ROLUMGU-745149 format. One record per atom (N, C-alpha, C): x, y, z; atom name; residue in one letter. Coordinates in nm, 4 decimals, m for minus. Atoms other than C-alpha are relative to their C-alpha. Layout:
N
+----------+----------+----------+----+---+
|     east |    north |       up |  a | r |
+----------+----------+----------+----+---+
|        X |        Y |        Z | CA | A |
...
+----------+----------+----------+----+---+
//
This chain:
116
+----------+----------+----------+----+---+
|     east |    north |       up |  a | r |
+----------+----------+----------+----+---+
|   0.0955 |  m0.1537 |   0.0621 |  N | M |
|  m0.0117 |   0.0263 |  m0.0056 | CA | M |
|   0.0841 |   0.0705 |   0.0147 |  C | M |
|  m0.1065 |  m0.1388 |  m0.0167 |  N | N |
|   0.1287 |   0.3265 |  m0.0838 | CA | N |
|  m0.0386 |   0.1123 |   0.1108 |  C | N |
|  m0.0304 |  m0.0760 |  m0.1099 |  N | K |
|   0.1737 |   0.6156 |   0.1717 | CA | K |
|  m0.1493 |   0.0896 |  m0.0245 |  C | K |
|   0.1018 |  m0.0721 |   0.0035 |  N | D |
|  m0.1141 |   0.8259 |  m0.0184 | CA | D |
|  m0.1165 |  m0.0961 |   0.0454 |  C | D |
|   0.1298 |   0.1171 |  m0.0037 |  N | K |
|  m0.3614 |   0.5097 |  m0.0081 | CA | K |
|   0.0177 |   0.0013 |   0.1474 |  C | K |
|   0.0388 |   0.0033 |  m0.1320 |  N | A |
|  m0.2710 |   0.4808 |   0.3619 | CA | A |
|  m0.0359 |   0.1211 |   0.0775 |  C | A |
|   0.0396 |  m0.1222 |  m0.0604 |  N | K |
|  m0.3208 |   0.8239 |   0.4697 | CA | K |
|  m0.1782 |   0.0346 |  m0.0321 |  C | K |
|   0.1501 |   0.0494 |   0.1010 |  N | Q |
|  m0.6803 |   0.7770 |   0.2347 | CA | Q |
|  m0.0316 |  m0.0528 |   0.1242 |  C | Q |
|   0.0854 |   0.0970 |  m0.0634 |  N | L |
|  m0.7729 |   0.5208 |   0.4552 | CA | L |
|  m0.0163 |   0.0174 |   0.1395 |  C | L |
|  m0.0188 |  m0.0799 |  m0.1276 |  N | G |
|  m0.6573 |   0.6631 |   0.7999 | CA | G |
|  m0.1338 |   0.0772 |   0.0221 |  C | G |
|   0.1071 |  m0.1102 |  m0.0094 |  N | R |
|  m0.8848 |   0.9786 |   0.7362 | CA | R |
|  m0.1475 |  m0.0829 |   0.0329 |  C | R |
|   0.1391 |   0.0497 |  m0.0994 |  N | E |
|  m1.1926 |   0.7613 |   0.6741 | CA | E |
|  m0.0172 |  m0.0771 |   0.0745 |  C | E |
|  m0.0096 |   0.0709 |  m0.1515 |  N | R |
|  m1.1094 |   0.5428 |   0.9612 | CA | R |
|  m0.0986 |   0.0890 |   0.1138 |  C | R |
|   0.0763 |  m0.1078 |  m0.1441 |  N | R |
|  m1.1787 |   0.8523 |   1.1992 | CA | R |
|  m0.0738 |   0.0216 |  m0.0309 |  C | R |
|   0.0970 |  m0.0543 |   0.0590 |  N | A |
|  m1.4287 |   1.0161 |   0.9889 | CA | A |
|  m0.1239 |  m0.1324 |   0.0494 |  C | A |
|   0.1342 |   0.1471 |  m0.0214 |  N | A |
|  m1.6559 |   0.6399 |   1.0383 | CA | A |
|  m0.0073 |   0.0134 |   0.1848 |  C | A |
|   0.0168 |  m0.0166 |  m0.1698 |  N | R |
|  m1.5573 |   0.6653 |   1.4232 | CA | R |
|  m0.0490 |   0.0968 |   0.0501 |  C | R |
|   0.1153 |  m0.0548 |  m0.0561 |  N | I |
|  m1.6559 |   0.9496 |   1.4841 | CA | I |
|  m0.1287 |   0.0457 |   0.0073 |  C | I |
|   0.1073 |  m0.0461 |   0.0202 |  N | G |
|  m1.9398 |   0.9838 |   1.2811 | CA | G |
|  m0.0770 |  m0.0846 |   0.0576 |  C | G |
|   0.1058 |   0.0596 |  m0.0565 |  N | A |
|  m2.0786 |   0.7024 |   1.4352 | CA | A |
|  m0.0231 |   0.0178 |   0.1594 |  C | A |
|   0.0190 |  m0.0605 |  m0.1282 |  N | K |
|  m2.0578 |   0.8582 |   1.7582 | CA | K |
|  m0.0822 |   0.1281 |   0.0108 |  C | K |
|   0.0709 |  m0.1194 |  m0.0393 |  N | L |
|  m2.2101 |   1.1604 |   1.7166 | CA | L |
|  m0.1180 |   0.0198 |  m0.0858 |  C | L |
|   0.1754 |  m0.0062 |   0.0496 |  N | H |
|  m2.5963 |   1.2898 |   1.5995 | CA | H |
|  m0.0381 |   0.1567 |   0.0729 |  C | H |
|   0.0297 |  m0.0795 |  m0.0584 |  N | G |
|  m2.6806 |   1.6291 |   1.6322 | CA | G |
|  m0.1697 |  m0.0009 |   0.0256 |  C | G |
|   0.1158 |   0.0017 |  m0.0316 |  N | T |
|  m3.0357 |   1.7008 |   1.8111 | CA | T |
|  m0.0050 |   0.1329 |  m0.0027 |  C | T |
|   0.1040 |  m0.1238 |  m0.0453 |  N | P |
|  m3.2996 |   2.0096 |   1.8362 | CA | P |
|   0.0812 |   0.0729 |   0.1323 |  C | P |
|  m0.0381 |  m0.0263 |  m0.1292 |  N | E |
|  m3.1519 |   2.0416 |   2.1769 | CA | E |
|   0.1369 |   0.0143 |   0.0082 |  C | E |
|  m0.1212 |  m0.0535 |  m0.0264 |  N | R |
|  m2.7799 |   2.0177 |   2.1254 | CA | R |
|   0.0610 |  m0.0010 |  m0.1775 |  C | R |
|  m0.0578 |   0.0370 |   0.1755 |  N | P |
|  m2.6786 |   2.0238 |   1.7313 | CA | P |
|   0.1265 |  m0.0270 |  m0.0084 |  C | P |
|  m0.1875 |   0.0479 |   0.0036 |  N | R |
|  m2.3440 |   1.9086 |   1.5947 | CA | R |
|   0.0830 |   0.1433 |  m0.0582 |  C | R |
|  m0.0981 |  m0.0504 |   0.0944 |  N | L |
|  m2.0719 |   2.1334 |   1.4777 | CA | L |
|   0.1032 |  m0.0136 |  m0.0060 |  C | L |
|  m0.0465 |   0.0787 |   0.0741 |  N | S |
|  m1.9107 |   2.0375 |   1.2202 | CA | S |
|   0.0603 |   0.0947 |  m0.0794 |  C | S |
|  m0.0926 |  m0.0606 |   0.0543 |  N | V |
|  m1.5530 |   2.1592 |   1.0752 | CA | V |
|   0.0608 |  m0.0381 |  m0.1440 |  C | V |
|  m0.0534 |   0.0255 |   0.0797 |  N | F |
|  m1.4574 |   2.1435 |   0.7635 | CA | F |
|   0.1182 |   0.0787 |  m0.0404 |  C | F |
|  m0.0966 |  m0.0825 |   0.0299 |  N | K |
|  m1.0962 |   2.2316 |   0.6449 | CA | K |
|   0.0786 |  m0.0360 |  m0.1179 |  C | K |
|  m0.0770 |   0.0245 |   0.1659 |  N | S |
|  m0.9062 |   2.2840 |   0.2941 | CA | S |
|   0.1133 |   0.0934 |   0.0439 |  C | S |
|  m0.1281 |  m0.0252 |  m0.0432 |  N | N |
|  m0.5781 |   2.3922 |   0.2454 | CA | N |
|  m0.0128 |   0.1585 |   0.0119 |  C | N |
|   0.0248 |  m0.1860 |  m0.0490 |  N | A |
|  m0.7110 |   2.7727 |   0.2194 | CA | A |
|  m0.0898 |   0.0480 |   0.0758 |  C | A |
|   0.1249 |  m0.0509 |  m0.1064 |  N | Y |
|  m1.0493 |   2.7877 |   0.4310 | CA | Y |
|  m0.0051 |  m0.1063 |   0.0674 |  C | Y |
|   0.0525 |   0.0868 |  m0.1542 |  N | L |
|  m1.2167 |   2.6799 |   0.7527 | CA | L |
|  m0.1540 |   0.0144 |  m0.0395 |  C | L |
|   0.1228 |  m0.0335 |  m0.0061 |  N | F |
|  m1.5715 |   2.6136 |   0.6891 | CA | F |
|  m0.0750 |  m0.0925 |   0.1740 |  C | F |
|   0.0350 |   0.1156 |  m0.1254 |  N | A |
|  m1.7775 |   2.5294 |   1.0219 | CA | A |
|  m0.1776 |   0.0446 |  m0.0329 |  C | A |
|   0.0973 |  m0.0370 |  m0.0619 |  N | Q |
|  m2.1680 |   2.5033 |   1.0639 | CA | Q |
|  m0.0426 |  m0.0788 |   0.1090 |  C | Q |
|   0.0496 |   0.0629 |  m0.0712 |  N | I |
|  m2.4014 |   2.3962 |   1.3121 | CA | I |
|  m0.0984 |  m0.0900 |  m0.0641 |  C | I |
|   0.0602 |   0.0936 |   0.0696 |  N | I |
|  m2.6223 |   2.0852 |   1.2101 | CA | I |
|  m0.0947 |  m0.0641 |   0.0667 |  C | I |
|   0.0561 |   0.0773 |  m0.1230 |  N | D |
|  m2.9335 |   1.9534 |   1.3670 | CA | D |
|  m0.0329 |  m0.1246 |  m0.1599 |  C | D |
|  m0.0186 |   0.0777 |   0.0852 |  N | D |
|  m2.9206 |   1.6203 |   1.2048 | CA | D |
|  m0.1210 |  m0.0877 |   0.0188 |  C | D |
|   0.1420 |   0.0654 |  m0.0047 |  N | T |
|  m3.2755 |   1.4778 |   1.2946 | CA | T |
|  m0.1046 |   0.0396 |  m0.1186 |  C | T |
|   0.0924 |  m0.0111 |   0.0841 |  N | A |
|  m3.4433 |   1.6962 |   1.0879 | CA | A |
|   0.0832 |   0.0816 |  m0.1763 |  C | A |
|  m0.1006 |   0.0208 |   0.0946 |  N | G |
|  m3.1318 |   1.7417 |   0.8463 | CA | G |
|   0.0177 |   0.1358 |  m0.0756 |  C | G |
|  m0.0313 |  m0.1615 |   0.0818 |  N | K |
|  m3.0854 |   2.1536 |   0.7988 | CA | K |
|   0.1353 |   0.0015 |   0.0786 |  C | K |
|  m0.0651 |  m0.0967 |  m0.0806 |  N | T |
|  m2.8201 |   2.3555 |   0.8545 | CA | T |
|  m0.0197 |   0.1120 |   0.0519 |  C | T |
|   0.0968 |  m0.1370 |  m0.0703 |  N | L |
|  m2.9371 |   2.5997 |   1.1422 | CA | L |
|   0.1216 |   0.1138 |  m0.0348 |  C | L |
|  m0.0473 |  m0.1552 |   0.0190 |  N | V |
|  m2.6114 |   2.8331 |   1.1013 | CA | V |
|   0.1330 |  m0.0228 |  m0.0618 |  C | V |
|  m0.1518 |   0.0239 |   0.0350 |  N | S |
|  m2.2701 |   2.8407 |   0.8976 | CA | S |
|   0.1009 |   0.0819 |   0.0020 |  C | S |
|  m0.1064 |  m0.0994 |  m0.0013 |  N | A |
|  m1.9582 |   3.0402 |   0.8908 | CA | A |
|   0.1015 |  m0.0489 |  m0.0817 |  C | A |
|  m0.1408 |   0.0178 |   0.1000 |  N | H |
|  m1.6551 |   3.0719 |   0.6628 | CA | H |
|   0.0914 |   0.0759 |   0.0196 |  C | H |
|  m0.1072 |  m0.0874 |  m0.0378 |  N | S |
|  m1.3100 |   3.1994 |   0.6850 | CA | S |
|   0.0586 |   0.0643 |  m0.1111 |  C | S |
|  m0.0381 |  m0.0866 |   0.0386 |  N | K |
|  m1.3032 |   3.3620 |   0.3629 | CA | K |
|   0.0151 |   0.1489 |  m0.0017 |  C | K |
|  m0.0242 |  m0.1044 |  m0.0421 |  N | G |
|  m1.3452 |   3.6878 |   0.4725 | CA | G |
|   0.0260 |   0.0891 |   0.1503 |  C | G |
|  m0.0638 |  m0.0336 |  m0.1322 |  N | L |
|  m1.1778 |   3.7094 |   0.7910 | CA | L |
|   0.1340 |  m0.0082 |  m0.0350 |  C | L |
|  m0.1506 |  m0.0400 |   0.0137 |  N | K |
|  m0.8088 |   3.8484 |   0.8338 | CA | K |
|   0.0668 |   0.0159 |   0.1256 |  C | K |
|  m0.0785 |   0.0236 |  m0.1256 |  N | A |
|  m0.5801 |   3.7564 |   1.1256 | CA | A |
|   0.2065 |  m0.0459 |  m0.0688 |  C | A |
|  m0.1140 |   0.0169 |   0.0365 |  N | D |
|  m0.1870 |   3.6700 |   1.1221 | CA | D |
|   0.0250 |  m0.1186 |  m0.0707 |  C | D |
|  m0.0220 |   0.1309 |   0.0802 |  N | N |
|  m0.2191 |   3.2999 |   1.0425 | CA | N |
|  m0.0974 |  m0.0778 |   0.0143 |  C | N |
|   0.1063 |   0.1430 |  m0.0146 |  N | K |
|  m0.4171 |   2.9950 |   0.9989 | CA | K |
|  m0.0827 |  m0.0365 |   0.1336 |  C | K |
|   0.0927 |   0.0483 |  m0.1263 |  N | T |
|  m0.4962 |   2.9344 |   1.3375 | CA | T |
|  m0.0335 |   0.1004 |   0.0681 |  C | T |
|   0.1100 |  m0.1278 |  m0.0121 |  N | A |
|  m0.6019 |   3.2958 |   1.3821 | CA | A |
|  m0.1126 |   0.0208 |  m0.0135 |  C | A |
|   0.1026 |  m0.0167 |   0.1313 |  N | I |
|  m0.8207 |   3.2779 |   1.1173 | CA | I |
|  m0.1545 |  m0.1104 |   0.1146 |  C | I |
|   0.1067 |   0.1018 |   0.0113 |  N | G |
|  m0.9731 |   2.9469 |   1.2816 | CA | G |
|  m0.0477 |   0.0315 |   0.1133 |  C | G |
|   0.0974 |  m0.0796 |  m0.1535 |  N | F |
|  m1.0066 |   3.1662 |   1.6673 | CA | F |
|  m0.1047 |   0.0689 |  m0.0308 |  C | F |
|   0.1001 |  m0.0839 |   0.0347 |  N | A |
|  m1.1730 |   3.3993 |   1.4745 | CA | A |
|  m0.1431 |  m0.0390 |  m0.0747 |  C | A |
|   0.0861 |   0.0694 |   0.0480 |  N | L |
|  m1.4000 |   3.1694 |   1.2944 | CA | L |
|  m0.1335 |  m0.0432 |   0.0868 |  C | L |
|   0.0291 |   0.0380 |  m0.0704 |  N | G |
|  m1.5183 |   3.0208 |   1.5671 | CA | G |
|  m0.0689 |   0.0985 |   0.1399 |  C | G |
|   0.0262 |  m0.1378 |  m0.0457 |  N | Q |
|  m1.5717 |   3.3606 |   1.7543 | CA | Q |
|  m0.1687 |   0.0076 |  m0.0954 |  C | Q |
|   0.0776 |  m0.0534 |   0.1509 |  N | A |
|  m1.7891 |   3.4529 |   1.4129 | CA | A |
|  m0.1403 |  m0.1246 |   0.0080 |  C | A |
|   0.1291 |   0.1212 |   0.0259 |  N | L |
|  m1.9968 |   3.1132 |   1.4210 | CA | L |
|  m0.1160 |  m0.0392 |   0.1737 |  C | L |
|   0.0703 |  m0.0141 |  m0.1716 |  N | A |
|  m2.0907 |   3.1385 |   1.8304 | CA | A |
|  m0.0753 |   0.1287 |  m0.0186 |  C | A |
|   0.0800 |  m0.1394 |  m0.0274 |  N | A |
|  m2.2304 |   3.4799 |   1.7788 | CA | A |
|  m0.1277 |  m0.0136 |  m0.0896 |  C | A |
|   0.1415 |   0.0104 |   0.0793 |  N | K |
|  m2.4656 |   3.3922 |   1.5061 | CA | K |
|  m0.0704 |  m0.1258 |   0.0778 |  C | K |
|   0.0881 |   0.0948 |  m0.0712 |  N | A |
|  m2.5533 |   3.0533 |   1.6970 | CA | A |
|  m0.0348 |   0.0820 |   0.1489 |  C | A |
|   0.0348 |  m0.0894 |  m0.1073 |  N | K |
|  m2.6409 |   3.2919 |   2.0095 | CA | K |
|  m0.1164 |   0.0555 |  m0.0767 |  C | K |
|   0.1286 |  m0.0395 |   0.0707 |  N | A |
|  m2.8643 |   3.4846 |   1.7658 | CA | A |
|  m0.0882 |  m0.0773 |  m0.0154 |  C | A |
|   0.1103 |   0.0843 |   0.0476 |  N | A |
|  m3.0357 |   3.2194 |   1.6629 | CA | A |
|  m0.0413 |  m0.1365 |   0.0947 |  C | A |
|   0.0062 |   0.0939 |  m0.0833 |  N | G |
|  m3.0471 |   3.0473 |   1.9941 | CA | G |
|   0.0099 |  m0.1194 |   0.0598 |  C | G |
|  m0.0418 |   0.1362 |  m0.0764 |  N | I |
|  m2.8196 |   2.7821 |   2.0606 | CA | I |
|   0.1150 |   0.0573 |   0.0582 |  C | I |
|  m0.1369 |  m0.0364 |  m0.1016 |  N | S |
|  m2.5988 |   2.7424 |   2.3365 | CA | S |
|   0.0595 |  m0.1240 |  m0.0063 |  C | S |
|  m0.1115 |   0.1390 |  m0.0617 |  N | Q |
|  m2.4566 |   2.3692 |   2.3482 | CA | Q |
|  m0.0546 |  m0.0363 |  m0.1226 |  C | Q |
|  m0.0234 |   0.0694 |   0.1117 |  N | V |
|  m2.3663 |   2.1786 |   2.0838 | CA | V |
|   0.1345 |  m0.1067 |   0.0009 |  C | V |
|  m0.1275 |   0.0780 |   0.0064 |  N | V |
|  m2.1392 |   1.8900 |   1.9901 | CA | V |
|   0.0697 |  m0.0156 |  m0.1047 |  C | V |
|  m0.0851 |  m0.0035 |   0.0837 |  N | F |
|  m1.8474 |   1.9155 |   1.8297 | CA | F |
|   0.0417 |  m0.1350 |  m0.1209 |  C | F |
|  m0.0090 |   0.1159 |   0.0991 |  N | D |
|  m1.7687 |   1.6909 |   1.5086 | CA | D |
|   0.1212 |   0.0915 |  m0.0560 |  C | D |
|  m0.0857 |  m0.0248 |   0.0818 |  N | R |
|  m1.4015 |   1.7307 |   1.3889 | CA | R |
|   0.0316 |  m0.0290 |  m0.1313 |  C | R |
|  m0.0415 |   0.0918 |   0.1278 |  N | G |
|  m1.4340 |   1.5041 |   1.0724 | CA | G |
|   0.0625 |  m0.1286 |   0.0443 |  C | G |
|  m0.1207 |   0.0702 |   0.0291 |  N | S |
|  m1.1660 |   1.2988 |   0.9931 | CA | S |
|   0.1246 |   0.1134 |   0.0346 |  C | S |
|  m0.1483 |  m0.1051 |  m0.0524 |  N | N |
|  m0.8984 |   1.6058 |   1.1194 | CA | N |
|  m0.0011 |  m0.0437 |   0.1014 |  C | N |
|  m0.0453 |   0.0117 |  m0.1487 |  N | L |
|  m0.7086 |   1.5633 |   1.4211 | CA | L |
|  m0.0764 |   0.1295 |   0.0901 |  C | L |
|   0.0434 |  m0.1208 |  m0.0964 |  N | Y |
|  m0.8246 |   1.7855 |   1.7269 | CA | Y |
|   0.0998 |   0.0845 |   0.0317 |  C | Y |
|  m0.1687 |  m0.0346 |  m0.0038 |  N | H |
|  m0.4835 |   2.0094 |   1.6497 | CA | H |
|  m0.0541 |   0.1124 |  m0.0495 |  C | H |
|  m0.0056 |  m0.0722 |   0.0745 |  N | G |
|  m0.4166 |   2.3340 |   1.5337 | CA | G |
|  m0.1267 |   0.0602 |  m0.0320 |  C | G |
|   0.1322 |  m0.0480 |  m0.0208 |  N | R |
|  m0.6825 |   2.4860 |   1.3391 | CA | R |
|  m0.1414 |  m0.0617 |   0.0273 |  C | R |
|   0.1668 |   0.0349 |  m0.0200 |  N | V |
|  m0.9934 |   2.2645 |   1.3914 | CA | V |
|  m0.0063 |   0.0395 |   0.1881 |  C | V |
|   0.0303 |  m0.0698 |  m0.1020 |  N | K |
|  m0.8968 |   2.3436 |   1.7664 | CA | K |
|  m0.0227 |   0.0831 |   0.0531 |  C | K |
|   0.0328 |  m0.1083 |  m0.0606 |  N | A |
|  m0.8799 |   2.6872 |   1.7704 | CA | A |
|  m0.1106 |   0.0412 |  m0.0482 |  C | A |
|   0.1075 |  m0.0297 |   0.0408 |  N | V |
|  m1.2136 |   2.6875 |   1.5667 | CA | V |
|  m0.0389 |  m0.0305 |   0.1663 |  C | V |
|   0.0445 |   0.0358 |  m0.0983 |  N | A |
|  m1.3192 |   2.4990 |   1.8970 | CA | A |
|  m0.0337 |   0.0878 |   0.1105 |  C | A |
|  m0.0223 |  m0.1022 |  m0.0746 |  N | D |
|  m1.1385 |   2.7236 |   2.1200 | CA | D |
|  m0.0966 |   0.1510 |   0.0185 |  C | D |
|   0.1220 |  m0.1524 |   0.1098 |  N | G |
|  m1.3151 |   3.0239 |   1.9049 | CA | G |
|  m0.1058 |   0.0165 |   0.0568 |  C | G |
|   0.1408 |   0.0283 |  m0.0445 |  N | A |
|  m1.6485 |   2.9260 |   1.9992 | CA | A |
|  m0.0171 |  m0.0292 |   0.0873 |  C | A |
|  m0.0131 |  m0.0231 |  m0.1416 |  N | R |
|  m1.5790 |   2.8297 |   2.3546 | CA | R |
|  m0.0474 |   0.1167 |   0.0636 |  C | R |
|  m0.0106 |  m0.1080 |  m0.0397 |  N | A |
|  m1.4571 |   3.1808 |   2.3990 | CA | A |
|  m0.1255 |   0.0752 |  m0.0494 |  C | A |
|   0.1681 |  m0.0454 |   0.0447 |  N | G |
|  m1.7903 |   3.3129 |   2.2295 | CA | G |
|  m0.0964 |  m0.0153 |   0.0559 |  C | G |
|   0.1316 |   0.0402 |  m0.0753 |  N | G |
|  m2.0106 |   3.1212 |   2.4339 | CA | G |
|  m0.0947 |  m0.0948 |  m0.0393 |  C | G |
|   0.0733 |   0.1360 |   0.0183 |  N | L |
|  m2.0943 |   2.8049 |   2.3049 | CA | L |
|   0.0336 |  m0.1461 |   0.0718 |  C | L |
|  m0.0307 |   0.0960 |  m0.0869 |  N | Q |
|  m2.0926 |   2.4959 |   2.5272 | CA | Q |
|   0.0095 |  m0.1103 |  m0.0571 |  C | Q |
|  m0.0781 |   0.1033 |   0.0292 |  N | F |
|  m1.9392 |   2.1707 |   2.4623 | CA | F |
|  m0.0536 |  m0.1203 |   0.0676 |  C | F |
+----------+----------+----------+----+---+
//
């Protein structure tokens, strides 16, 4: 097995393991984070209704580095969630490790008032 295939397989296993445990409800929706090379995207999802309640992206945010942008994204998402009446969420990191930009989004959301 080549290196790229092993990396992809590891990401798929992590995503399946995490996805099996997490499910967003109307009382406690799921905060999902997607990370591309250039941007971060976060959304709060009610899985029972299959609807995105609140979303935010890092395209318009400016900061010193990508980690600081992640923190700002978490705060922006928390502000939108508070306006929509959401105070508690379940954090879904997808297949990403809880590290760096993904951790910064979680820290920013906590600083903005969301409870995990």
